[in-house]
C-alpha positions as a Markdown table, in Angstrom:
| # | Residue | x | y | z |
|---|---|---|---|---|
| 1 | Unk | 52.0 | 26.0 | 10.4 |
| 2 | Unk | 54.2 | 26.6 | 13.4 |
| 3 | Unk | 57.9 | 26.4 | 13.1 |
| 4 | Unk | 60.1 | 24.2 | 15.4 |
| 5 | Unk | 60.7 | 27.0 | 17.9 |
| 6 | Unk | 57.0 | 27.7 | 18.3 |
| 7 | Unk | 56.0 | 24.1 | 18.9 |
| 8 | Unk | 58.6 | 23.4 | 21.6 |
| 9 | Unk | 55.9 | 24.1 | 24.2 |
| 10 | Unk | 53.5 | 21.2 | 23.8 |
| 11 | Unk | 55.4 | 18.8 | 26.0 |
| 12 | Unk | 53.3 | 16.0 | 27.4 |
| 13 | Unk | 54.5 | 14.3 | 30.6 |
| 14 | Unk | 53.5 | 10.7 | 31.3 |
| 15 | Unk | 50.9 | 10.6 | 34.0 |
| 16 | Unk | 49.8 | 14.2 | 33.4 |
| 17 | Unk | 46.0 | 14.6 | 33.7 |
| 18 | Unk | 44.1 | 16.9 | 31.5 |
| 19 | Unk | 40.5 | 17.8 | 32.5 |
| 20 | Unk | 38.2 | 19.6 | 30.2 |
| 21 | Unk | 34.5 | 20.4 | 29.7 |
| 22 | Unk | 33.0 | 18.7 | 26.7 |
| 23 | Unk | 30.0 | 20.0 | 24.8 |
| 24 | Unk | 28.8 | 23.2 | 23.3 |
| 25 | Unk | 30.3 | 24.9 | 20.3 |
| 26 | Unk | 34.1 | 24.1 | 20.7 |
| 27 | Unk | 34.1 | 20.5 | 21.9 |
| 28 | Unk | 30.9 | 19.3 | 20.1 |
| 29 | Unk | 31.2 | 15.9 | 18.5 |
| 30 | Unk | 29.3 | 14.9 | 15.4 |
| 31 | Unk | 26.2 | 13.8 | 17.4 |
| 32 | Unk | 24.0 | 16.6 | 18.8 |
| 33 | Unk | 25.3 | 17.7 | 22.2 |
| 34 | Unk | 22.6 | 18.5 | 24.7 |
| 35 | Unk | 24.6 | 18.7 | 28.0 |
| 36 | Unk | 28.1 | 19.7 | 29.1 |
| 37 | Unk | 30.2 | 17.3 | 31.1 |
| 38 | Unk | 33.8 | 17.2 | 32.5 |
| 39 | Unk | 36.1 | 14.5 | 31.1 |
| 40 | Unk | 39.7 | 13.8 | 32.2 |
| 41 | Unk | 42.5 | 12.2 | 30.2 |
| 42 | Unk | 45.8 | 10.8 | 31.5 |
| 43 | Unk | 48.7 | 11.1 | 29.1 |
| 44 | Unk | 50.4 | 7.7 | 28.7 |
| 45 | Unk | 53.0 | 8.1 | 25.9 |
| 46 | Unk | 54.0 | 10.2 | 22.9 |
| 47 | Unk | 53.3 | 8.4 | 19.7 |
| 48 | Unk | 54.2 | 11.1 | 17.1 |
| 49 | Unk | 55.9 | 14.5 | 16.8 |
| 50 | Unk | 56.5 | 16.9 | 14.0 |
| 51 | Unk | 56.4 | 20.5 | 12.9 |
| 52 | Unk | 52.6 | 20.3 | 13.6 |
| 53 | Unk | 53.0 | 19.6 | 17.3 |
| 54 | Unk | 52.6 | 16.3 | 19.1 |
| 55 | Unk | 50.4 | 13.2 | 19.2 |
| 56 | Unk | 50.1 | 11.3 | 22.4 |
| 57 | Unk | 48.2 | 8.2 | 23.7 |
| 58 | Unk | 45.9 | 8.9 | 26.6 |
| 59 | Unk | 43.3 | 7.1 | 28.7 |
| 60 | Unk | 39.9 | 8.6 | 29.6 |
| 61 | Unk | 39.7 | 8.3 | 33.4 |
| 62 | Unk | 35.9 | 8.2 | 33.3 |
| 63 | Unk | 35.5 | 5.3 | 30.8 |
| 64 | Unk | 38.9 | 3.7 | 30.6 |
| 65 | Unk | 38.9 | 4.2 | 26.8 |
| 66 | Unk | 42.3 | 4.7 | 25.1 |
| 67 | Unk | 42.4 | 7.7 | 22.7 |
| 68 | Unk | 44.9 | 9.6 | 20.6 |
| 69 | Unk | 45.2 | 13.3 | 21.2 |
| 70 | Unk | 46.8 | 15.6 | 18.7 |
| 71 | Unk | 48.0 | 18.8 | 20.3 |
| 72 | Unk | 48.8 | 21.7 | 18.0 |
| 73 | Unk | 49.6 | 25.4 | 18.5 |
| 74 | Unk | 46.6 | 27.4 | 17.5 |
| 75 | Unk | 46.8 | 30.9 | 16.0 |
| 76 | Unk | 43.9 | 32.8 | 17.7 |
| 77 | Unk | 43.3 | 34.8 | 14.5 |
| 78 | Unk | 42.3 | 31.8 | 12.4 |
| 79 | Unk | 40.1 | 28.8 | 12.4 |
| 80 | Unk | 41.9 | 25.4 | 12.3 |
| 81 | Unk | 41.3 | 23.8 | 8.9 |
| 82 | Unk | 42.1 | 20.3 | 10.1 |
| 83 | Unk | 39.3 | 20.6 | 12.8 |
| 84 | Unk | 36.8 | 22.0 | 10.3 |
| 85 | Unk | 37.4 | 19.0 | 8.0 |
| 86 | Unk | 37.5 | 16.4 | 10.6 |
| 87 | Unk | 34.2 | 17.4 | 12.0 |
| 88 | Unk | 32.4 | 16.3 | 8.8 |
| 89 | Unk | 34.4 | 13.1 | 8.1 |
| 90 | Unk | 32.6 | 9.9 | 8.8 |
| 91 | Unk | 33.9 | 6.7 | 7.1 |
| 92 | Unk | 35.2 | 3.3 | 8.2 |
| 93 | Unk | 38.6 | 3.9 | 6.6 |
| 94 | Unk | 39.1 | 7.5 | 7.9 |
| 95 | Unk | 40.1 | 8.3 | 11.5 |
| 96 | Unk | 37.3 | 9.5 | 13.7 |
| 97 | Unk | 37.3 | 12.7 | 15.6 |
| 98 | Unk | 35.6 | 12.2 | 19.0 |
| 99 | Unk | 35.7 | 15.8 | 20.2 |
| 100 | Unk | 38.2 | 18.6 | 20.8 |
| 101 | Unk | 39.2 | 21.1 | 23.4 |
| 102 | Unk | 41.5 | 24.1 | 23.8 |
| 103 | Unk | 44.3 | 24.4 | 26.4 |
| 104 | Unk | 46.7 | 27.2 | 27.3 |
| 105 | Unk | 50.2 | 27.4 | 28.8 |
| 106 | Unk | 51.8 | 29.8 | 31.2 |
| 107 | Unk | 53.1 | 31.7 | 28.2 |
| 108 | Unk | 49.4 | 32.3 | 27.2 |
| 109 | Unk | 49.8 | 30.1 | 24.1 |
| 110 | Unk | 46.6 | 28.5 | 22.8 |
| 111 | Unk | 46.7 | 24.8 | 21.9 |
| 112 | Unk | 44.0 | 22.8 | 20.0 |
| 113 | Unk | 43.6 | 19.2 | 21.2 |
| 114 | Unk | 42.0 | 16.9 | 18.7 |
| 115 | Unk | 40.7 | 13.7 | 20.5 |
| 116 | Unk | 40.6 | 10.8 | 18.1 |
| 117 | Unk | 40.0 | 7.1 | 18.2 |
| 118 | Unk | 43.3 | 5.2 | 19.0 |
| 119 | Unk | 44.6 | 2.8 | 16.4 |
| 120 | Unk | 47.8 | 1.0 | 17.7 |
| 121 | Unk | 49.8 | 0.5 | 14.5 |
| 122 | Unk | 50.8 | 2.4 | 11.4 |
| 123 | Unk | 51.6 | 1.0 | 7.9 |
| 124 | Unk | 55.1 | 2.4 | 8.3 |
| 125 | Unk | 55.7 | 0.3 | 11.4 |
| 126 | Unk | 54.1 | -2.8 | 9.8 |
| 127 | Unk | 56.5 | -2.3 | 6.8 |
| 128 | Unk | 59.5 | -2.0 | 9.2 |
| 129 | Unk | 58.5 | -5.2 | 10.9 |
| 130 | Unk | 58.6 | -7.2 | 7.7 |
| 131 | Unk | 61.8 | -5.4 | 6.5 |
| 132 | Unk | 63.6 | -6.2 | 9.8 |
| 133 | Unk | 62.6 | -9.8 | 9.5 |
| 134 | Unk | 63.8 | -9.8 | 5.9 |
| 135 | Unk | 60.3 | -10.8 | 4.7 |
| 136 | Unk | 57.8 | -9.5 | 2.2 |
| 137 | Unk | 54.4 | -8.6 | 3.3 |
| 138 | Unk | 51.9 | -11.4 | 2.4 |
| 139 | Unk | 49.9 | -10.5 | -0.7 |
| 140 | Unk | 46.6 | -10.8 | 1.1 |
| 141 | Unk | 47.6 | -8.0 | 3.4 |
| 142 | Unk | 48.9 | -5.9 | 0.5 |
| 143 | Unk | 45.5 | -6.3 | -1.1 |
| 144 | Unk | 43.5 | -5.7 | 2.1 |
| 145 | Unk | 45.4 | -2.6 | 3.1 |
| 146 | Unk | 45.6 | -0.8 | -0.3 |
| 147 | Unk | 41.9 | -1.6 | -1.0 |
| 148 | Unk | 40.9 | 0.2 | 2.2 |
| 149 | Unk | 43.2 | 3.1 | 1.4 |
| 150 | Unk | 41.4 | 3.5 | -2.0 |
| 151 | Unk | 38.0 | 3.1 | -0.3 |
| 152 | Unk | 38.9 | 5.9 | 2.1 |
| 153 | Unk | 40.2 | 8.1 | -0.7 |
| 154 | Unk | 37.0 | 7.5 | -2.7 |
| 155 | Unk | 35.0 | 8.9 | 0.2 |
| 156 | Unk | 37.4 | 11.8 | 0.7 |
| 157 | Unk | 37.6 | 12.8 | -3.0 |
| 158 | Unk | 34.0 | 12.2 | -4.2 |
| 159 | Unk | 31.9 | 12.7 | -1.1 |
| 160 | Unk | 33.5 | 15.5 | 0.9 |
| 161 | Unk | 35.8 | 16.9 | -1.9 |
| 162 | Unk | 38.9 | 16.7 | 0.3 |
| 163 | Unk | 42.4 | 16.1 | -1.0 |
| 164 | Unk | 44.6 | 14.6 | 1.7 |
| 165 | Unk | 47.9 | 16.0 | 0.3 |
| 166 | Unk | 50.2 | 14.0 | 2.6 |
| 167 | Unk | 49.4 | 10.3 | 2.1 |
| 168 | Unk | 52.2 | 8.1 | 3.2 |
| 169 | Unk | 52.7 | 4.9 | 5.3 |
| 170 | Unk | 53.0 | 6.9 | 8.5 |
| 171 | Unk | 49.5 | 8.4 | 7.9 |
| 172 | Unk | 47.8 | 5.1 | 7.4 |
| 173 | Unk | 46.8 | 3.3 | 10.6 |
| 174 | Unk | 46.3 | -0.4 | 10.9 |
| 175 | Unk | 44.4 | -2.3 | 13.6 |
| 176 | Unk | 46.6 | -5.4 | 14.1 |
| 177 | Unk | 43.6 | -7.6 | 15.2 |
| 178 | Unk | 40.9 | -6.7 | 12.6 |
| 179 | Unk | 43.3 | -5.4 | 9.9 |
| 180 | Unk | 41.0 | -2.4 | 9.4 |
| 181 | Unk | 42.9 | 0.5 | 7.9 |
| 182 | Unk | 42.3 | 4.2 | 8.6 |
| 183 | Unk | 43.7 | 7.3 | 6.9 |
| 184 | Unk | 44.8 | 9.8 | 9.4 |
| 185 | Unk | 46.5 | 13.3 | 9.8 |
| 186 | Unk | 44.5 | 15.9 | 7.9 |
| 187 | Unk | 46.9 | 18.7 | 8.8 |
| 188 | Unk | 47.7 | 19.2 | 5.1 |
| 189 | Unk | 44.3 | 18.3 | 3.7 |
| 190 | Unk | 42.2 | 20.8 | 1.8 |
| 191 | Unk | 39.1 | 21.1 | -0.3 |
| 192 | Unk | 40.4 | 21.9 | -3.7 |
| 193 | Unk | 38.6 | 24.5 | -5.7 |
| 194 | Unk | 39.0 | 24.6 | -9.5 |
| 195 | Unk | 40.9 | 27.7 | -10.6 |
| 196 | Unk | 42.1 | 28.4 | -7.1 |
| 197 | Unk | 45.9 | 28.2 | -6.6 |
| 198 | Unk | 47.4 | 25.8 | -4.0 |
| 199 | Unk | 50.9 | 25.5 | -2.7 |
| 200 | Unk | 53.0 | 22.9 | -4.6 |
| 201 | Unk | 55.5 | 22.2 | -1.8 |
| 202 | Unk | 53.2 | 19.6 | -0.2 |
| 203 | Unk | 53.3 | 15.9 | 0.4 |
| 204 | Unk | 56.3 | 13.9 | 1.7 |
| 205 | Unk | 59.0 | 13.5 | -0.9 |
| 206 | Unk | 58.9 | 9.7 | -1.7 |
| 207 | Unk | 55.1 | 10.0 | -2.3 |
| 208 | Unk | 55.0 | 13.4 | -4.0 |
| 209 | Unk | 53.3 | 13.4 | -7.4 |
| 210 | Unk | 55.4 | 14.7 | -10.3 |
| 211 | Unk | 53.2 | 17.6 | -11.1 |
| 212 | Unk | 54.0 | 18.9 | -7.6 |
| 213 | Unk | 57.7 | 18.6 | -8.3 |
| 214 | Unk | 57.1 | 20.6 | -11.5 |
| 215 | Unk | 55.6 | 23.4 | -9.4 |
| 216 | Unk | 51.9 | 22.9 | -10.4 |
| 217 | Unk | 49.5 | 24.9 | -8.2 |
| 218 | Unk | 46.2 | 23.9 | -9.8 |
| 219 | Unk | 46.5 | 20.2 | -9.2 |
| 220 | Unk | 43.7 | 17.7 | -8.4 |
| 221 | Unk | 42.9 | 14.9 | -6.0 |
| 222 | Unk | 44.9 | 12.7 | -8.4 |
| 223 | Unk | 48.0 | 13.7 | -6.4 |
| 224 | Unk | 46.6 | 11.4 | -3.6 |
| 225 | Unk | 46.2 | 8.6 | -6.2 |
| 226 | Unk | 49.9 | 8.9 | -7.1 |
| 227 | Unk | 50.8 | 8.7 | -3.4 |
| 228 | Unk | 48.6 | 5.6 | -3.0 |
| 229 | Unk | 50.3 | 4.0 | -6.0 |
| 230 | Unk | 53.7 | 4.6 | -4.4 |
| 231 | Unk | 52.4 | 3.0 | -1.2 |
| 232 | Unk | 51.2 | 0.0 | -3.2 |
| 233 | Unk | 54.5 | -0.4 | -4.9 |
| 234 | Unk | 56.3 | -0.1 | -1.5 |
| 235 | Unk | 54.2 | -2.9 | 0.0 |
| 236 | Unk | 54.9 | -5.1 | -3.0 |
| 237 | Unk | 58.7 | -4.3 | -3.0 |
| 238 | Unk | 59.4 | -3.9 | 0.7 |
| 239 | Unk | 61.0 | -0.6 | 0.1 |
| 240 | Unk | 60.1 | 2.8 | -1.5 |
| 241 | Unk | 59.9 | 2.8 | -5.2 |
| 242 | Unk | 61.1 | 6.4 | -5.7 |
| 243 | Unk | 63.6 | 7.1 | -2.8 |
| 244 | Unk | 64.8 | 10.6 | -4.0 |
| 245 | Unk | 67.2 | 12.5 | -1.7 |
| 246 | Unk | 65.8 | 15.9 | -2.8 |
| 247 | Unk | 63.3 | 17.3 | -5.3 |
| 248 | Unk | 65.6 | 16.9 | -8.3 |
| 249 | Unk | 66.6 | 13.4 | -7.1 |
| 250 | Unk | 63.0 | 12.5 | -6.7 |
| 251 | Unk | 62.2 | 13.4 | -10.3 |
| 252 | Unk | 65.3 | 11.4 | -11.4 |
| 253 | Unk | 64.0 | 8.3 | -9.5 |
| 254 | Unk | 60.6 | 8.7 | -11.3 |
| 255 | Unk | 62.3 | 9.1 | -14.7 |
| 256 | Unk | 64.3 | 5.9 | -14.1 |
| 257 | Unk | 61.1 | 3.9 | -14.0 |
| 258 | Unk | 58.6 | 5.9 | -16.2 |
| 259 | Unk | 61.1 | 7.3 | -18.6 |
| 260 | Unk | 61.5 | 10.9 | -19.6 |
| 261 | Unk | 58.2 | 12.7 | -19.7 |
| 262 | Unk | 57.1 | 14.0 | -23.1 |
| 263 | Unk | 56.3 | 17.7 | -23.7 |
| 264 | Unk | 52.6 | 16.8 | -23.7 |
| 265 | Unk | 52.9 | 15.0 | -20.4 |
| 266 | Unk | 54.8 | 18.0 | -18.9 |
| 267 | Unk | 52.1 | 20.2 | -20.2 |
| 268 | Unk | 49.5 | 18.0 | -18.5 |
| 269 | Unk | 51.3 | 18.3 | -15.2 |
| 270 | Unk | 52.0 | 22.0 | -15.3 |
| 271 | Unk | 51.1 | 24.1 | -18.4 |
| 272 | Unk | 53.4 | 26.9 | -17.1 |
| 273 | Unk | 56.5 | 24.8 | -17.0 |
| 274 | Unk | 58.8 | 25.7 | -20.0 |
| 275 | Unk | 62.2 | 24.1 | -19.1 |
| 276 | Unk | 62.3 | 20.8 | -21.1 |
| 277 | Unk | 66.0 | 19.9 | -20.5 |
| 278 | Unk | 65.9 | 16.4 | -19.1 |
| 279 | Unk | 68.1 | 13.4 | -19.6 |
| 280 | Unk | 66.4 | 11.2 | -22.2 |
| 281 | Unk | 65.6 | 7.8 | -20.7 |
| 282 | Unk | 63.3 | 5.0 | -21.9 |
| 283 | Unk | 60.7 | 3.7 | -19.5 |
| 284 | Unk | 61.8 | 0.6 | -17.5 |
| 285 | Unk | 59.3 | -2.2 | -18.1 |
| 286 | Unk | 57.0 | -2.6 | -15.0 |
| 287 | Unk | 57.5 | -6.3 | -14.9 |
| 288 | Unk | 61.2 | -5.8 | -14.4 |
| 289 | Unk | 60.6 | -3.4 | -11.5 |
| 290 | Unk | 59.1 | -6.2 | -9.5 |
| 291 | Unk | 60.2 | -9.8 | -8.9 |
| 292 | Unk | 59.3 | -12.5 | -11.4 |
| 293 | Unk | 56.5 | -14.1 | -9.4 |
| 294 | Unk | 54.6 | -10.8 | -9.0 |
| 295 | Unk | 51.0 | -11.3 | -10.1 |
| 296 | Unk | 50.3 | -9.4 | -13.3 |
| 297 | Unk | 47.2 | -7.7 | -11.8 |
| 298 | Unk | 49.5 | -6.1 | -9.2 |
| 299 | Unk | 51.8 | -4.7 | -11.9 |
| 300 | Unk | 48.8 | -3.6 | -14.0 |
| 301 | Unk | 47.2 | -1.6 | -11.1 |
| 302 | Unk | 50.5 | 0.0 | -10.2 |
| 303 | Unk | 51.0 | 1.1 | -13.8 |
| 304 | Unk | 47.5 | 2.7 | -13.9 |
| 305 | Unk | 48.2 | 4.7 | -10.7 |
| 306 | Unk | 51.7 | 5.9 | -11.5 |
| 307 | Unk | 51.0 | 7.9 | -14.7 |
| 308 | Unk | 52.7 | 11.2 | -15.5 |
| 309 | Unk | 49.4 | 12.7 | -16.7 |
| 310 | Unk | 47.1 | 13.2 | -13.7 |
| 311 | Unk | 43.9 | 12.7 | -15.8 |
| 312 | Unk | 45.2 | 9.2 | -16.9 |
| 313 | Unk | 45.5 | 7.9 | -13.4 |
| 314 | Unk | 42.5 | 5.8 | -12.4 |
| 315 | Unk | 40.1 | 7.1 | -9.7 |
| 316 | Unk | 40.0 | 5.7 | -6.2 |
| 317 | Unk | 36.8 | 3.9 | -6.9 |
| 318 | Unk | 38.1 | 2.5 | -10.2 |
| 319 | Unk | 41.1 | 1.2 | -8.2 |
| 320 | Unk | 38.8 | -0.6 | -5.8 |
| 321 | Unk | 37.2 | -2.4 | -8.7 |
| 322 | Unk | 40.5 | -3.6 | -10.2 |
| 323 | Unk | 41.0 | -7.4 | -10.6 |
| 324 | Unk | 43.9 | -7.2 | -8.2 |
| 325 | Unk | 41.3 | -7.0 | -5.4 |
| 326 | Unk | 39.1 | -9.9 | -6.7 |
| 327 | Unk | 40.4 | -12.2 | -4.0 |
| 328 | Unk | 38.8 | -9.9 | -1.3 |
| 329 | Unk | 35.4 | -10.3 | -3.1 |
| 330 | Unk | 35.4 | -14.1 | -2.8 |
| 331 | Unk | 32.6 | -15.3 | -0.6 |
| 332 | Unk | 34.9 | -17.4 | 1.5 |
| 333 | Unk | 37.7 | -14.8 | 1.8 |
| 334 | Unk | 39.4 | -14.8 | 5.2 |
| 335 | Unk | 42.4 | -13.5 | 7.0 |
| 336 | Unk | 45.4 | -15.9 | 7.2 |
| 337 | Unk | 44.4 | -16.8 | 10.8 |
| 338 | Unk | 40.9 | -17.8 | 9.7 |
| 339 | Unk | 39.1 | -14.7 | 11.1 |
| 340 | Unk | 36.7 | -12.7 | 8.8 |
| 341 | Unk | 37.9 | -9.7 | 6.8 |
| 342 | Unk | 36.9 | -6.3 | 8.0 |
| 343 | Unk | 33.8 | -4.8 | 6.3 |
| 344 | Unk | 34.8 | -3.9 | 2.8 |
| 345 | Unk | 31.6 | -3.4 | 0.9 |
| 346 | Unk | 29.4 | -1.2 | 3.1 |
| 347 | Unk | 29.6 | 1.6 | 0.6 |
| 348 | Unk | 27.4 | 4.6 | 1.0 |
| 349 | Unk | 27.7 | 8.0 | -0.7 |
| 350 | Unk | 30.9 | 6.9 | -2.5 |
| 351 | Unk | 28.8 | 5.1 | -5.1 |
| 352 | Unk | 26.9 | 8.3 | -6.0 |
| 353 | Unk | 27.5 | 9.0 | -9.7 |
| 354 | Unk | 29.3 | 5.7 | -10.3 |
| 355 | Unk | 28.2 | 3.7 | -13.4 |
| 356 | Unk | 26.2 | 0.6 | -13.0 |
| 357 | Unk | 29.1 | -1.4 | -14.5 |
| 358 | Unk | 31.5 | -0.1 | -11.9 |
| 359 | Unk | 29.0 | -0.7 | -9.1 |
| 360 | Unk | 28.5 | -4.2 | -10.4 |
| 361 | Unk | 32.3 | -4.9 | -10.1 |
| 362 | Unk | 32.5 | -3.3 | -6.7 |
| 363 | Unk | 29.8 | -5.3 | -5.0 |
| 364 | Unk | 30.3 | -9.1 | -4.9 |
| 365 | Unk | 27.4 | -11.3 | -5.9 |
| 366 | Unk | 27.2 | -12.8 | -2.4 |
| 367 | Unk | 26.8 | -9.3 | -0.9 |
| 368 | Unk | 24.2 | -8.4 | -3.5 |
| 369 | Unk | 22.2 | -11.5 | -2.5 |
| 370 | Unk | 22.5 | -10.7 | 1.2 |
| 371 | Unk | 21.6 | -7.0 | 1.1 |
| 372 | Unk | 20.0 | -6.4 | -2.3 |
| 373 | Unk | 21.5 | -4.5 | -5.1 |
| 374 | Unk | 18.9 | -1.8 | -5.2 |
| 375 | Unk | 20.4 | 0.2 | -2.4 |
| 376 | Unk | 23.8 | 0.3 | -4.2 |
| 377 | Unk | 22.3 | 1.5 | -7.4 |
| 378 | Unk | 20.4 | 4.2 | -5.6 |
| 379 | Unk | 22.4 | 5.2 | -2.5 |
| 380 | Unk | 20.6 | 7.1 | 0.2 |
| 381 | Unk | 20.6 | 10.8 | -0.4 |
| 382 | Unk | 21.1 | 10.6 | -4.2 |
């Protein structure tokens, strides 16, 4: 990943027009590309910056479509992992890559431009909206947003084998009209291979799983489950559950709620960790973490996600089936404005390998009657 000096180049001026040829090997979208054509984008505004580069909103001059373009400095010696992953991703709750192209600067620097669908809001901005109004997010939205996060994770983890490794409210996009949610930013994502070491300094601090703080390098996709649990708690509380100021402070915040981890729990997080000197604290009861009127199902799900032992955390698909989300499965479930919910039960490959009991919980009776249960019990390609 480029450092700050290297990424000072990708400045995007409002009104700047980028023309590129789409098609062939480099810019090929998921669909088979038969011909080449020139397409032009006008940069409209910067929507995100970071050590990775820059994300800007742009308009396609040929179609009028608004897109998001992520521009990153590309090392000519290597393939871009984010591009390789995004080319195979195809799910309603994961951001869609439309195509890509390369551009250069006068300094002969090479930039990769990932052209993606544009989603106007992030969960971070939605949270800020409620916080500035001194309000809590309505529970129906908490359920709707977190359910879709878990559905996206179920696809990433079980279908394509990808661990996101940086799940946080800034990387969850929300369509304010349909309330469809999409996980974005796969710059840290990786296909985890058992027995292969990974870096432990990954994931934004407030959402970093404890095994990462303990320096584990052979972690699993359950680090994403921890992050999703932190997001759920934040939506319920209106503020981060574990707001540590540094790595040690982050662990202290976790211990304040979960209590001091046992030696066995530390072993489960990182077998190579040998320093057991921690302040001895008892777990804070979950029902005292939240306000008195918090539904017990919300507290129960949070407690199942935020476990020290990675193997004890529920999977993304198990989280989707939790009773906390039963309201979404009601036949007459609607948004507060009376509009229908976004599609929540058009499962495909995610159900491969799931038990009949789990599938039965995931698919509401009214959906089974409409579509037929058979296709869920035997998903295509299984």
